[in-house]
N, C-alpha and C positions, 0 to 999 in steps of 0.2 A: 503494501501501496502506500502510496506516495503521503510521506508526512512533512511534505513540503508545499502539500498541495494548499488553494485557498479558494474561496466560495466564489460565485459569480454575484458582484455588486446586486444587480438587479432581481436574485433567486433571495438574498439577505432582506432585501428592501419589502420585497413582496410579503416573506414569511412574518415581518415587522407590523405590517399593514393590518394583514392578519389579528395579530396579537392587540395591536391598538383599538381594534374594531371589539373587543371585550372590556378593556381599561377605558374606553372615552366614549363610549356609546349604552346608552338604557339597554337593558332587554326588552323583549328578547333578541337574543343576539342570532343573527344568522346561521353563523360557524363559531363554534365555540374552538380556537385553536393556539393553546401559547405553548406550543411544543418549538416550533421555529426558533421562539424568542429566547427557550433554554438551548435551541441546539447554537443561535448564534452568540447571543452572552454579551452584546452590548455593553457601552457603559452608561453609569446611572441616569444619567441624564438622556438618553435618548430621544423620548417625548420630545425634546427642546431643538433637537435639528428640524434646520428647513423642509426636507420633505418629510417630516413625520407633526409637526406643526396640525393637531388637532381638529384647528377649525377652517383648516385650510385644504384637509386632506378628505374631506367627509366623503365626496363621489369618487376617490380614489379606494379609498378602503371598502366602500361598501361595492363595488365595481370587482373587488379582488374576493371578496367571502361571498359574494353573488355567484360568478364565475365557480368558484370552488362547488357550491352548494350543490349549482344543478350538474357538476358533471358527476359525482356521488351520489345524488337522487337517480341518476341514469345508470351509473351501475347497480344499483341497487335494486332497481325496476328490471334490469336485463339479466341479472341472475336471477330473479323473480321467473325468467322464461328459457333457464339452465345457459345462460351465456355464464363463462366461468374463467374469460381470461380476457383482464385488464392490461390495460399498455397505457401508462403514465410517458408522455414526450416530452421531455426539458422539464423532468420532476423537477428540478428545485430542492427546497427543503421541503416538500409533501410530505404532509405527517399522515395520510390517511393511514396507512399500517398500523402505526401507532393511535390511534385514534379510534378507530372502527374496528378493533379484531375482530370481534362478531361476524360481520362483515365481510371481511380482507379474507377472513380463514378461510371461508367458502367460495375464494376466488384463486387462481393462478395470479400474482401482480408482478408487473415487469417495470422497474422506472427507468428509464433513460435519459443520460446526461452526459454532460463534457466531464470525461475523467478526472480535472481538478477540483468540481465541487463536486462529487460523489464520491470522492475519497475524500474528502472532509469531512462530508457529512456524514460518512460509515462513519469515521472515527470517533465526532461527538457522540453519534449514538451510542457508540462503545462505553464512552465515557461515563453518560448521562444512563447508563447500563440499560437503555429501548432498547436496543439492537437483538434480533431474532434470526439464529444463524441459519441462514439459508433463505431467509423469506424479510422483506420482499427477495426478490432475483434483481439483482441490480447488472445493469448493461452500461457500461462506459463506452461510450461512443466519440472520438474524437473528429467531428462534425470537420473541420477547418484543413485535418490531414486526407481527407477525403475517405474518412472509413463509412460503408454501408451500412445505416442503421436495421435493416429487415433482416442481413445477413447474420449481425452480430445479437438479432431477438432473435433468432432460429435456433443459434447456437448457445443461446440461454435455457435452451426449454419449448420455447412459443412453438405452438403446436398450427402449423399455416393450413389444416384443413378442418382446423373449428374456430369458427367465430368469436370475435373477441369488441368488447368496448376500449375506444382509442379516444384519451382525450390527451388536448393539446390545446395549454391554454397562454398566454404570454408570449408566445412564442412566433406565431406567424410575423408580426410587423418586424423582425429580424434578418428576415429570411429577404433575400433577393424574390422577386418573380418566380425566375426563373426554378430556382430551389424550393419554392412554398409550392408552385406547378409538381415539381417531380417527389416531393413529399403525401401528395395528394394523391399522384396516381399509383405508389408505391400502398397506398391505405384502401384505396382504390379496387386494389387487387387482392386483399384477403377475401377471406372463407365466405360466402352466401350467410347475411345474416348479421354482418359486423357494421358497427355505428360509430362513427367519427365525432366527436364535439369539437371546433376548435372557434376558440375566439382569432378575431380577427379587427382591427383599428380602420374606423372610414377616416376619407380627407376631413380636415377643417368643417369644408361647407357643408358636408351632411350632418354635423354634430348638429345640436338646439343650438339657436344663437346665444343663450345667457353662458354656453359652456365655451367658447369658441376662443376666447382670448387665454383662458384656465389649458385650454386645452395645446395652441400652438405655444404657450411658456413652457409644456410638459415637451413639446418636441422638441425646442430647443435647448432644452437641458438633456434631454437625449442625446442629440448633437454633440454636445459641449462636453458630455462624460463619457462620450467615445462609443455610446451604443446605439447611433440611429437606426432611425426606424426609415425598411427600406420599403415596406411594402404597404400602401393605405388601399385599401379597394373599399369602393362601395359597395351596399349590397347584392345589385345587381353583378358587378364584374364577380363575387365570390362565389355564386350561385353558379354562373358561368363559367369559370375553375374548375366545381364541384363536376361539373356537366361532362365538361372537356376530357376529364379523368377520369369519368366512365362509372361512376355511381351510381347505383341503381335510383335515387332519388336522397334531393336534397332540399333542405330550407331554411331562411333563416329566423333567429330568435333574436328579436333586437331586448335592447337593454329595458325597453318598456315592461315588457314579457317580464324579467326577472325582477322586476320593482313591480308588478301584480303579483307577482309568484310568491317572493319573499316578503316585502315593505308593507305590503296593505296594511293600513289603521297602525301606522306608527306617530305617535306624538311629535315625535323631530324629526320627521320631513326624512330622516334619510333616504338617499334611493341613489341606483347607482349612475353615474353619467352616461349620456349618449351614443359618444363616440368608441365605445369596444362594443361588439355585439358576437352571435355565436351561429358558423356554420352546422348544422347538423345535417348527417348525410349518411346511408344507410349502402350498401354493399348487396 
């Protein structure tokens, strides 16, 4: 294992936003997840970081917990139909296996990510006493070196002849158009009955008018931090990509649907922003 491995900064940010939802927002919580916070072990004043200020990150953290809840609900629904392979593509500090052992134990769970982030995460899980030998199945893939993740997935025990749920959140905007299309083609070739839930980010003009200034600031921040958004897609463009890739059925789940599903009736008005939406596609 790489002892000098370091986690991806965006993976840390997502984990902290998930924890911030529990700490800063009143119940009911869409997702209760502070394991990522334990893994990251940030400075005591982490909530004062500009990218964590509870006042200015409301829609961001709402979107983060909504998308996590959506894919976990999907995995549970599909498990009820007998689909027992669950692939998390770009897993980061995802803690599904640690938080939902009653469901995860019914699934063969594969986490795919860059080797550095994954090695660091595995070491931290062991240090915290949260590691389970052989589960989930970690699949390190060096995308920058051109490694092909489907081949690594099969080598880790994935059964290509049986359907799976594939979750890919917070990844597509960092991929080039060509890499995104390639990823979709690989998943569309999975066994019939497989389901993909992938988030994508729309161009600023597709976001709600009151959100555009904040969204454009986030785009500038991503550029400045060295992780620019490479693919911004209108819903119709994302649907076209999925159909060209070969999916049997594809639909868009907008942020408004996540708001209806998980945030209805909240007194604090918390809801996800409109910039990130879901592609839900089946083979």
